[in-house]
N, CA and C atoms as an extended XYZ file, in Angstrom:
255
Properties=species:S:1:pos:R:3:atomname:S:1:resname:S:1:resid:I:1 pbc="F F F"
N        -8.723      -29.449        4.098 N   UNK     1
C        -9.355      -28.196        3.659 CA  UNK     1
C       -10.713      -28.245        3.520 C   UNK     1
N       -11.537      -27.305        4.048 N   UNK     2
C       -12.956      -27.101        3.385 CA  UNK     2
C       -13.284      -26.496        2.010 C   UNK     2
N       -14.156      -26.911        1.453 N   UNK     3
C       -14.338      -26.339        0.256 CA  UNK     3
C       -15.114      -25.079        0.099 C   UNK     3
N       -14.316      -23.850       -0.780 N   UNK     4
C       -15.220      -22.761       -0.636 CA  UNK     4
C       -16.839      -22.801       -1.286 C   UNK     4
N       -17.748      -22.429       -0.641 N   UNK     5
C       -18.961      -22.268       -1.577 CA  UNK     5
C       -19.012      -21.398       -2.611 C   UNK     5
N       -20.095      -21.526       -3.554 N   UNK     6
C       -20.281      -20.790       -4.503 CA  UNK     6
C       -21.135      -19.656       -4.022 C   UNK     6
N       -20.991      -18.214       -4.301 N   UNK     7
C       -21.830      -17.123       -3.751 CA  UNK     7
C       -22.362      -16.830       -4.985 C   UNK     7
N       -23.772      -16.106       -4.518 N   UNK     8
C       -24.721      -15.478       -5.553 CA  UNK     8
C       -24.378      -14.118       -5.993 C   UNK     8
N       -23.861      -13.513       -4.844 N   UNK     9
C       -23.795      -12.166       -4.676 CA  UNK     9
C       -22.511      -11.861       -4.006 C   UNK     9
N       -21.764      -10.625       -4.483 N   UNK    10
C       -20.640      -10.033       -3.479 CA  UNK    10
C       -21.043      -10.048       -2.047 C   UNK    10
N       -22.105       -9.342       -1.948 N   UNK    11
C       -22.545       -9.365       -0.704 CA  UNK    11
C       -22.557      -10.495        0.438 C   UNK    11
N       -23.083      -11.662       -0.471 N   UNK    12
C       -23.136      -12.901        0.292 CA  UNK    12
C       -21.723      -13.490        0.586 C   UNK    12
N       -20.794      -13.204       -0.328 N   UNK    13
C       -19.422      -13.597       -0.209 CA  UNK    13
C       -18.794      -13.102        0.972 C   UNK    13
N       -19.046      -11.525        1.035 N   UNK    14
C       -18.419      -10.729        2.087 CA  UNK    14
C       -18.967      -11.026        3.344 C   UNK    14
N       -20.256      -11.637        3.483 N   UNK    15
C       -20.864      -12.127        4.870 CA  UNK    15
C       -20.282      -13.514        5.247 C   UNK    15
N       -19.987      -14.124        4.201 N   UNK    16
C       -19.216      -15.446        4.653 CA  UNK    16
C       -17.831      -15.204        5.103 C   UNK    16
N       -17.026      -14.565        4.393 N   UNK    17
C       -15.624      -14.350        4.999 CA  UNK    17
C       -15.662      -13.421        6.300 C   UNK    17
N       -16.513      -12.654        6.596 N   UNK    18
C       -16.737      -11.989        7.719 CA  UNK    18
C       -16.833      -12.821        8.811 C   UNK    18
N       -17.300      -14.247        8.740 N   UNK    19
C       -17.784      -15.112        9.770 CA  UNK    19
C       -16.901      -16.464        9.584 C   UNK    19
N       -16.257      -16.417        8.656 N   UNK    20
C       -15.284      -17.763        8.596 CA  UNK    20
C       -13.702      -17.092        8.598 C   UNK    20
N       -12.764      -18.304        9.019 N   UNK    21
C       -11.479      -18.215        8.893 CA  UNK    21
C       -11.012      -18.692        7.575 C   UNK    21
N       -10.385      -18.038        6.823 N   UNK    22
C       -10.157      -18.228        5.582 CA  UNK    22
C        -8.795      -19.458        5.592 C   UNK    22
N        -7.933      -19.503        6.717 N   UNK    23
C        -7.193      -20.520        6.723 CA  UNK    23
C        -7.905      -21.966        6.739 C   UNK    23
N        -9.105      -22.170        6.919 N   UNK    24
C        -9.720      -23.386        6.918 CA  UNK    24
C       -10.103      -23.889        5.428 C   UNK    24
N       -10.083      -22.859        4.521 N   UNK    25
C       -10.330      -22.870        3.186 CA  UNK    25
C        -9.157      -22.763        2.236 C   UNK    25
N        -8.137      -22.069        2.787 N   UNK    26
C        -7.071      -21.995        1.820 CA  UNK    26
C        -5.644      -22.176        2.550 C   UNK    26
N        -4.860      -22.907        1.676 N   UNK    27
C        -3.437      -22.900        2.386 CA  UNK    27
C        -2.547      -21.658        1.907 C   UNK    27
N        -2.363      -20.983        2.932 N   UNK    28
C        -1.756      -19.835        2.737 CA  UNK    28
C        -0.392      -19.967        2.605 C   UNK    28
N         0.267      -20.996        3.177 N   UNK    29
C         1.636      -21.428        2.700 CA  UNK    29
C         1.984      -21.378        1.389 C   UNK    29
N         1.119      -21.625        0.291 N   UNK    30
C         1.095      -21.949       -1.105 CA  UNK    30
C         0.863      -20.578       -1.788 C   UNK    30
N         0.421      -19.323       -0.877 N   UNK    31
C         0.052      -18.340       -1.753 CA  UNK    31
C         1.212      -17.253       -2.156 C   UNK    31
N         1.156      -16.752       -3.349 N   UNK    32
C         2.165      -16.069       -3.958 CA  UNK    32
C         1.598      -14.689       -4.125 C   UNK    32
N         2.856      -13.660       -3.437 N   UNK    33
C         2.511      -12.101       -3.693 CA  UNK    33
C         2.473      -11.824       -5.318 C   UNK    33
N         1.336      -11.182       -5.503 N   UNK    34
C         1.041      -10.625       -6.856 CA  UNK    34
C         1.156       -9.310       -6.953 C   UNK    34
N         1.391       -8.685       -8.146 N   UNK    35
C         1.492       -6.851       -8.167 CA  UNK    35
C         0.503       -6.758       -9.299 C   UNK    35
N        -0.316       -5.564       -9.078 N   UNK    36
C        -1.009       -5.232      -10.126 CA  UNK    36
C        -0.713       -3.741      -10.481 C   UNK    36
N         0.507       -3.674      -11.506 N   UNK    37
C         0.937       -2.368      -11.719 CA  UNK    37
C         0.170       -1.363      -12.238 C   UNK    37
N        -0.885       -1.754      -13.055 N   UNK    38
C        -1.764       -0.842      -13.578 CA  UNK    38
C        -2.942       -0.226      -12.739 C   UNK    38
N        -2.984       -0.670      -11.485 N   UNK    39
C        -4.064       -0.177      -10.423 CA  UNK    39
C        -3.440        1.203       -9.884 C   UNK    39
N        -4.252        2.088       -9.655 N   UNK    40
C        -3.716        3.330       -8.682 CA  UNK    40
C        -4.576        3.069       -7.452 C   UNK    40
N        -3.723        3.639       -6.501 N   UNK    41
C        -4.161        3.499       -5.188 CA  UNK    41
C        -5.291        4.259       -5.176 C   UNK    41
N        -6.455        3.987       -4.220 N   UNK    42
C        -7.507        4.599       -3.776 CA  UNK    42
C        -6.949        5.886       -2.974 C   UNK    42
N        -7.956        6.728       -3.539 N   UNK    43
C        -7.282        8.045       -2.929 CA  UNK    43
C        -8.862        8.738       -2.169 C   UNK    43
N        -8.420        9.527       -1.297 N   UNK    44
C        -9.569       10.127       -0.572 CA  UNK    44
C        -9.128       11.468       -0.340 C   UNK    44
N       -10.175       12.414       -0.656 N   UNK    45
C        -9.683       13.960       -0.319 CA  UNK    45
C        -9.937       14.161        1.249 C   UNK    45
N        -9.139       15.023        1.669 N   UNK    46
C        -8.811       15.397        3.018 CA  UNK    46
C        -8.937       16.904        2.898 C   UNK    46
N        -9.258       17.648        4.145 N   UNK    47
C        -9.067       18.973        4.307 CA  UNK    47
C        -8.221       19.316        5.440 C   UNK    47
N        -7.175       20.023        5.150 N   UNK    48
C        -6.186       20.353        6.029 CA  UNK    48
C        -5.905       21.919        6.272 C   UNK    48
N        -6.229       22.427        7.434 N   UNK    49
C        -5.915       23.987        7.511 CA  UNK    49
C        -4.511       24.153        7.802 C   UNK    49
N        -3.849       25.063        7.002 N   UNK    50
C        -2.487       25.183        7.338 CA  UNK    50
C        -2.469       27.150        7.419 C   UNK    50
N        -1.621       27.423        8.165 N   UNK    51
C        -1.499       29.007        8.246 CA  UNK    51
C        -1.112       29.410        6.557 C   UNK    51
N        -1.425       30.530        6.447 N   UNK    52
C        -1.244       30.917        5.122 CA  UNK    52
C         0.194       30.998        4.586 C   UNK    52
N         1.031       31.435        5.475 N   UNK    53
C         2.534       31.509        5.440 CA  UNK    53
C         2.974       30.333        4.925 C   UNK    53
N         2.445       29.158        5.591 N   UNK    54
C         3.246       27.674        5.478 CA  UNK    54
C         2.861       27.340        3.965 C   UNK    54
N         1.515       27.530        3.756 N   UNK    55
C         0.986       27.265        2.392 CA  UNK    55
C         1.720       27.699        1.318 C   UNK    55
N         2.203       29.015        1.523 N   UNK    56
C         2.719       29.853        0.586 CA  UNK    56
C         4.369       29.111        0.427 C   UNK    56
N         4.833       28.682        1.555 N   UNK    57
C         6.092       28.265        1.478 CA  UNK    57
C         6.335       27.034        0.561 C   UNK    57
N         5.248       26.223        1.083 N   UNK    58
C         4.903       24.847        0.318 CA  UNK    58
C         4.707       25.151       -1.180 C   UNK    58
N         4.034       25.970       -1.510 N   UNK    59
C         3.774       26.245       -2.974 CA  UNK    59
C         5.142       26.960       -3.585 C   UNK    59
N         5.905       27.642       -2.892 N   UNK    60
C         7.292       28.068       -3.270 CA  UNK    60
C         8.038       26.984       -3.734 C   UNK    60
N         8.420       25.949       -2.726 N   UNK    61
C         9.222       24.642       -2.811 CA  UNK    61
C         8.677       23.882       -4.036 C   UNK    61
N         7.130       23.867       -4.176 N   UNK    62
C         6.798       22.963       -5.306 CA  UNK    62
C         6.978       23.640       -6.552 C   UNK    62
N         7.043       24.937       -6.695 N   UNK    63
C         7.228       25.628       -7.783 CA  UNK    63
C         8.894       25.290       -8.223 C   UNK    63
N         9.757       25.422       -7.312 N   UNK    64
C        11.101       25.072       -7.559 CA  UNK    64
C        11.349       23.873       -7.956 C   UNK    64
N        10.404       22.868       -7.534 N   UNK    65
C        10.541       21.472       -8.062 CA  UNK    65
C         9.504       21.189       -9.330 C   UNK    65
N         8.759       22.262       -9.954 N   UNK    66
C         7.957       21.886      -10.965 CA  UNK    66
C         7.107       20.924      -10.617 C   UNK    66
N         6.407       20.896       -9.620 N   UNK    67
C         5.441       19.914       -9.311 CA  UNK    67
C         4.394       20.500       -8.588 C   UNK    67
N         3.073       20.265       -8.754 N   UNK    68
C         1.984       20.565       -8.261 CA  UNK    68
C         2.193       20.623       -6.502 C   UNK    68
N         1.666       21.606       -5.650 N   UNK    69
C         1.897       21.576       -4.277 CA  UNK    69
C         1.448       20.533       -3.770 C   UNK    69
N         0.145       20.211       -4.005 N   UNK    70
C        -0.573       18.871       -3.442 CA  UNK    70
C         0.364       17.483       -3.638 C   UNK    70
N         1.008       17.423       -4.779 N   UNK    71
C         1.701       16.256       -5.200 CA  UNK    71
C         3.084       16.361       -4.336 C   UNK    71
N         3.675       17.586       -4.098 N   UNK    72
C         5.126       17.626       -3.251 CA  UNK    72
C         4.490       17.393       -1.677 C   UNK    72
N         3.246       17.775       -1.287 N   UNK    73
C         2.825       17.516        0.092 CA  UNK    73
C         2.789       16.028        0.065 C   UNK    73
N         2.242       15.444       -0.987 N   UNK    74
C         2.176       13.777       -0.792 CA  UNK    74
C         3.285       13.046       -0.775 C   UNK    74
N         4.400       13.815       -1.585 N   UNK    75
C         5.663       13.020       -1.521 CA  UNK    75
C         6.435       13.117       -0.263 C   UNK    75
N         6.214       14.143        0.276 N   UNK    76
C         6.882       14.539        1.652 CA  UNK    76
C         6.126       13.702        2.962 C   UNK    76
N         4.827       13.511        2.605 N   UNK    77
C         4.143       12.762        3.616 CA  UNK    77
C         4.711       11.145        3.654 C   UNK    77
N         4.752       10.861        2.309 N   UNK    78
C         5.022        9.319        1.958 CA  UNK    78
C         6.584        9.136        2.363 C   UNK    78
N         7.289       10.069        2.402 N   UNK    79
C         8.896        9.866        2.772 CA  UNK    79
C         8.637        9.709        4.364 C   UNK    79
N         8.126       10.113        5.220 N   UNK    80
C         7.939       10.056        6.536 CA  UNK    80
C         7.065        9.005        7.105 C   UNK    80
N         6.358        8.141        6.264 N   UNK    81
C         5.618        7.286        6.767 CA  UNK    81
C         6.168        5.715        6.521 C   UNK    81
N         5.696        4.794        7.343 N   UNK    82
C         6.481        3.536        7.201 CA  UNK    82
C         5.602        2.970        6.024 C   UNK    82
N         6.523        2.119        5.140 N   UNK    83
C         5.930        1.498        3.911 CA  UNK    83
C         5.461        0.198        4.078 C   UNK    83
N         4.165        0.117        3.804 N   UNK    84
C         3.829       -1.334        4.352 CA  UNK    84
C         2.966       -1.909        2.774 C   UNK    84
N         2.820       -3.085        2.516 N   UNK    85
C         2.159       -3.458        1.238 CA  UNK    85
C         1.369       -4.407        1.583 C   UNK    85
């Protein structure tokens, strides 16, 4: 295994890993999966145009469940997307 160099800046480290294969520096067969339970996923605001009647129906469903309508929409999307970590 090659030795990982010391980096002066995050930018310098980023550039290094963009140009080098990490398998030459790390034995990935010994890697362990870790969980950071206190971290929240990064979110990004999006704009979505919906017909007014559809948004009204979503708000009614959210009200029935006592959750914000945007949270309900995220729950529905999450249920229908493949889950990867």
